[in-house]
BAVEX-865581 format. One record per atom (N, C-alpha, C): residue in three letters; x negated, y, z negated; atom name. Coordinates in steps of 0.001 Angstrom, whole numbers, plus 524288, in hexadecimal, padded with zeros to 5 digits. Atoms other than C-alpha are relative to their C-alpha. Example, Ala and Ser with C-alpha at 12.3 -4.5 7.8 and 13.67 -1.06 7.14 Angstrom:
REC   minu      px      py      pz   ronu
REC    ALA   7FC86   7FB5A   80000      N
REC    ALA   7CFF4   7EE6C   7E188     CA
REC    ALA   7FC7C   804B0   80000      C
REC    SER   80334   7FB5A   8003C      N
REC    SER   7CA9A   7FBDC   7E41C     CA
REC    SER   80302   80442   7FD26      C
This chain:
REC   minu      px      py      pz   ronu
REC    MET   801EA   7FBFF   800DD      N
REC    MET   7D239   79660   7E9F4     CA
REC    MET   7FDB1   800AE   80606      C
REC    LYS   80457   7FF10   7FD50      N
REC    LYS   7CB41   79805   7F654     CA
REC    LYS   80256   804F0   80206      C
REC    ALA   7FE99   7FA90   7FC46      N
REC    ALA   7D5AB   7A26C   7FB95     CA
REC    ALA   80122   80254   7FB87      C
REC    LYS   7FDF4   7FB9C   80315      N
REC    LYS   7D7F7   7A906   7EFF9     CA
REC    LYS   7FA87   802B4   7FEDE      C
REC    GLU   80707   7FDE2   80268      N
REC    GLU   7C92D   7AA3A   7EEA7     CA
REC    GLU   7FC9B   803C4   805F0      C
REC    ARG   80059   7FDCA   7FBEA      N
REC    ARG   7C80C   7ADD3   7FF10     CA
REC    ARG   803BD   8050F   800B5      C
REC    ILE   7FD3D   7FAEE   7FF34      N
REC    ILE   7D381   7B704   7FD32     CA
REC    ILE   7FF54   804D9   7FB9B      C
REC    ARG   805B3   7FD52   80382      N
REC    ARG   7CAF8   7BE14   7F067     CA
REC    ARG   7FC1A   80306   805D9      C
REC    LYS   80308   7FD16   7FDC0      N
REC    LYS   7C13F   7BECE   7F978     CA
REC    LYS   7FEE3   804B1   803C2      C
REC    ILE   7FE19   7FA35   7FB46      N
REC    ILE   7C88F   7C73F   8043E     CA
REC    ILE   80246   80272   7FF27      C
REC    ALA   7FFFD   7FC56   80051      N
REC    ALA   7CD6B   7D02B   7FB56     CA
REC    ALA   7FBE5   802AD   7FBFB      C
REC    ALA   8020D   7FD80   80221      N
REC    ALA   7C183   7D3A7   7F4EE     CA
REC    ALA   7FCED   80223   803B8      C
REC    ASN   80436   7FE33   7FCEF      N
REC    ASN   7BB61   7D4A7   801A4     CA
REC    ASN   80065   808BD   801C9      C
REC    ARG   7FE5C   7FBBE   800A1      N
REC    ARG   7B9C3   7E28D   802DA     CA
REC    ARG   801D2   801DE   8076A      C
REC    TRP   7FF32   7FF5E   7FB7B      N
REC    TRP   7BAC6   7E1DB   812CD     CA
REC    TRP   806F1   7FF22   80303      C
REC    ALA   7FA37   80359   8016E      N
REC    ALA   7CA35   7DBE5   81156     CA
REC    ALA   801CC   80588   7FF50      C
REC    ARG   7F9CE   7FABA   8022D      N
REC    ARG   7CEC3   7E685   80A3C     CA
REC    ARG   8006F   802C3   80411      C
REC    THR   7FF8D   7FBC3   7FC1A      N
REC    THR   7CA24   7EFB4   812BF     CA
REC    THR   802C0   7FE77   80599      C
REC    ALA   7FD1A   7FFA8   7FD99      N
REC    ALA   7CFFF   7EA65   81DAC     CA
REC    ALA   808B4   7FDF6   7FDE2      C
REC    ALA   7F74A   800F1   80121      N
REC    ALA   7DFA6   7E630   81681     CA
REC    ALA   7FEBF   80768   7FF01      C
REC    LEU   7FFA0   7FB92   8022B      N
REC    LEU   7DCC3   7F53E   81347     CA
REC    LEU   80199   80330   80454      C
REC    ALA   7FD81   7FD26   7F873      N
REC    ALA   7DC50   7F920   823C2     CA
REC    ALA   804A1   800A9   80156      C
REC    VAL   7F882   8021E   7FE0A      N
REC    VAL   7E730   7F021   825FB     CA
REC    VAL   8021F   8035C   7FDF0      C
REC    THR   7FB60   7FB8D   8033B      N
REC    THR   7EE6D   7F78F   81BF5     CA
REC    THR   7FFDF   803B6   80051      C
REC    ALA   8004F   7F9A0   7FC35      N
REC    ALA   7EA12   803EF   820F4     CA
REC    ALA   80301   8021D   80532      C
REC    ALA   7FD8E   7FFC1   7FB1A      N
REC    ALA   7EEA2   800F4   82CEA     CA
REC    ALA   803DB   7FDD7   800F8      C
REC    ILE   7FAFB   7FFD1   80113      N
REC    ILE   7F9BB   7FA4B   82B0F     CA
REC    ILE   8040E   8053F   7FCA1      C
REC    GLY   7FF49   7FB6A   800AB      N
REC    GLY   7FD33   806F8   82453     CA
REC    GLY   8018B   80335   80294      C
REC    PHE   801EE   7FAE2   7FBB7      N
REC    PHE   7F9A9   81143   82D85     CA
REC    PHE   8018C   7FF7D   805BA      C
REC    SER   7FE4E   7FF36   7FC79      N
REC    SER   7FF28   80A43   836F0     CA
REC    SER   80698   8006A   8016D      C
REC    TRP   7FB28   7FF5F   8010A      N
REC    TRP   80CD4   809CB   82FE0     CA
REC    TRP   80161   80720   80087      C
REC    LEU   801BE   7FA34   7FD39      N
REC    LEU   8095A   81869   82FF5     CA
REC    LEU   800AF   802D5   80235      C
REC    TYR   8008E   7FD74   7FB7F      N
REC    TYR   8083B   81ACA   83BE5     CA
REC    TYR   80575   8000C   80260      C
REC    SER   7FBEE   8016A   8001B      N
REC    SER   815F0   81375   83F01     CA
REC    SER   801C6   803E3   7FE6E      C
REC    HIS   7FB77   7FB59   80203      N
REC    HIS   81C55   81D71   8378E     CA
REC    HIS   7FF8B   804DE   803BD      C
REC    GLY   8012E   7FA64   7FBCF      N
REC    GLY   81535   8296C   83F38     CA
REC    GLY   7FD56   8011A   7FA5D      C
REC    ILE   80472   7FCF1   802BC      N
REC    ILE   80BE8   82B4C   834E4     CA
REC    ILE   7FB26   7FEC7   80146      C
REC    SER   804D7   7FFF1   7FC43      N
REC    SER   7FEC9   82DA8   83AD8     CA
REC    SER   7FB52   7FCDF   7FAE2      C
REC    PRO   802B8   80105   8044D      N
REC    PRO   7F4B5   824E3   8339F     CA
REC    PRO   7FA3F   80170   7FD7D      C
REC    VAL   80416   7FBDE   80280      N
REC    VAL   7EA4B   82F09   832BA     CA
REC    VAL   802E2   8030D   7FBB5      C
REC    TRP   7FDBE   7FDF5   8047F      N
REC    TRP   7F349   83771   82B0D     CA
REC    TRP   801EB   7FC39   7FB1E      C
REC    ALA   7FE7A   80336   804CC      N
REC    ALA   7F74C   82E61   8226D     CA
REC    ALA   7FA5C   7FBEF   7FC44      C
REC    ALA   806DE   7FFB4   802A3      N
REC    ALA   7E983   82B97   81E1D     CA
REC    ALA   7FB9F   803CF   7FDD6      C
REC    VAL   80231   7FA06   80285      N
REC    VAL   7E53F   839FC   81E41     CA
REC    VAL   805D0   800A0   7FA09      C
REC    ALA   7FE2D   7FECE   806AA      N
REC    ALA   7F1AA   83B05   81318     CA
REC    ALA   7FFDE   7FC75   7FB40      C
REC    ILE   800DC   8032E   8033A      N
REC    ILE   7EE54   82E2D   80C58     CA
REC    ILE   7FA96   80268   7FF4A      C
REC    VAL   800D3   7FD55   8025C      N
REC    VAL   7E1A7   8349A   80A81     CA
REC    VAL   7FEDB   8032F   7FDDD      C
REC    CYS   7FE80   7FA3F   8027F      N
REC    CYS   7E520   84207   80846     CA
REC    CYS   80235   7FF5F   7FC72      C
REC    PHE   7FCCA   8001D   80409      N
REC    PHE   7F042   83E63   80034     CA
REC    PHE   7FF22   7FD39   7FCA6      C
REC    ARG   800CB   802C9   8050F      N
REC    ARG   7ECB3   83556   7F5DA     CA
REC    ARG   802B5   7FF48   7FBCB      C
REC    GLY   7FC7E   800A8   8087B      N
REC    GLY   7F30A   8383A   7E8A6     CA
REC    GLY   806F9   800B3   80408      C
REC    LEU   7F9CF   800AD   7FE72      N
REC    LEU   80090   83ACA   7F12B     CA
REC    LEU   7FF77   7FB6D   80175      C
REC    PHE   7FFAB   8059D   7FCED      N
REC    PHE   7FE01   82C4C   7F819     CA
REC    PHE   8016F   7FCBA   7F8EE      C
REC    ARG   7FF82   80144   805F1      N
REC    ARG   7FC38   828DB   7E944     CA
REC    ARG   80685   7FFB1   7FCF8      C
REC    PHE   7F9E4   7FD20   801D3      N
REC    PHE   80942   830ED   7E3E3     CA
REC    PHE   80348   7FAB8   803B7      C
REC    ILE   7FBE7   8031A   7FEC9      N
REC    ILE   810B6   8298D   7EF2F     CA
REC    ILE   80053   7FB58   7FF00      C
REC    TYR   80078   80724   80221      N
REC    TYR   80BEE   81B48   7E9C2     CA
REC    TYR   803AB   8004C   7FC78      C
REC    ARG   7FBE7   801F6   80555      N
REC    ARG   80FE5   81D7B   7DC3B     CA
REC    ARG   803D0   7FF7E   8023E      C
REC    ILE   7FA0D   80144   7FE52      N
REC    ILE   81D22   8227A   7E160     CA
REC    ILE   801E0   7FD18   800B7      C
REC    ALA   7FBF4   8027C   7FDF0      N
REC    ALA   8205B   8182E   7E96C     CA
REC    ALA   7FD61   7F9E6   7FB5B      C
REC    CYS   801F8   80481   80285      N
REC    CYS   818CF   80E4A   7DF3B     CA
REC    CYS   804CB   80029   7FAE5      C
REC    ILE   7F9BF   7FFA5   80236      N
REC    ILE   82517   81583   7D5B2     CA
REC    ILE   804A8   7FD20   80121      C
REC    LEU   7FC6D   80046   7FF02      N
REC    LEU   82E9F   814FA   7DE00     CA
REC    LEU   7FF9E   7F7DA   8015B      C
REC    VAL   801B9   80557   7FE18      N
REC    VAL   82B6F   8053C   7E19C     CA
REC    VAL   8016F   7FE0D   7FB30      C
REC    ALA   7FFC6   80300   80674      N
REC    ALA   82B76   801A6   7CFF0     CA
REC    ALA   80565   80194   8009D      C
REC    LEU   7FBFF   80052   80156      N
REC    LEU   8384B   809C7   7D0D6     CA
REC    LEU   804FF   7FC8D   802D9      C
REC    ALA   7FC32   806EA   7FD1B      N
REC    ALA   83F43   7FFD3   7DA94     CA
REC    ALA   80018   7FE10   7FD9A      C
REC    ILE   7FF74   80602   800FC      N
REC    ILE   83B1D   7F3F2   7D50A     CA
REC    ILE   80300   7FF4A   7FB0D      C
REC    ILE   7FFEF   80110   8048D      N
REC    ILE   83E03   7F911   7C7E1     CA
REC    ILE   806C0   8003D   800A6      C
REC    LEU   7FA30   800D8   7FFF1      N
REC    LEU   84CCD   7FD9D   7CC62     CA
REC    LEU   80189   7FBDB   80279      C
REC    CYS   7FF80   80480   8004C      N
REC    CYS   84C4F   7F161   7D21E     CA
REC    CYS   800D4   7FC55   7FE25      C
REC    ILE   7FF70   80382   80522      N
REC    ILE   84A66   7E8EE   7C758     CA
REC    ILE   80573   8016A   7FC0F      C
REC    LEU   7FA34   7FD16   80448      N
REC    LEU   854E0   7F0E2   7C039     CA
REC    LEU   805D0   7FFA2   80087      C
REC    SER   7FB3B   80064   7FCFE      N
REC    SER   8600C   7F0F6   7C966     CA
REC    SER   7FF45   7F871   7FFDA      C
REC    PHE   7FE5A   80598   801D0      N
REC    PHE   85D92   7E0E8   7C7CF     CA
REC    PHE   7FFBE   7FFD9   7FCA8      C
REC    LEU   7FDB2   8023A   8037C      N
REC    LEU   85F53   7E03D   7BAE1     CA
REC    LEU   80485   80089   7FE7D      C
REC    ILE   7FBB5   7FAFF   80388      N
REC    ILE   86A74   7EBC1   7B883     CA
REC    ILE   80492   7FB98   80552      C
REC    PHE   7FD3F   80145   7FC1E      N
REC    PHE   87108   7E587   7C635     CA
REC    PHE   7FE38   7FA26   800C7      C
């Protein structure tokens, strides 16, 4: 029980969440930079075009769900 309590305490900690978000953002921007996209322009695009990124996220979710359904159906048929 001590480990679970400690994990909950860390998860509820505001600073831990902020640090996790910063590490995730650093990894994401580093990946974008290694692929030729400036972190500044990526941040500007995220801030200015929120609706576009929500739309892209929804499309990605639909495509992943469709792929999973097709895999299940192909397994059942063949």
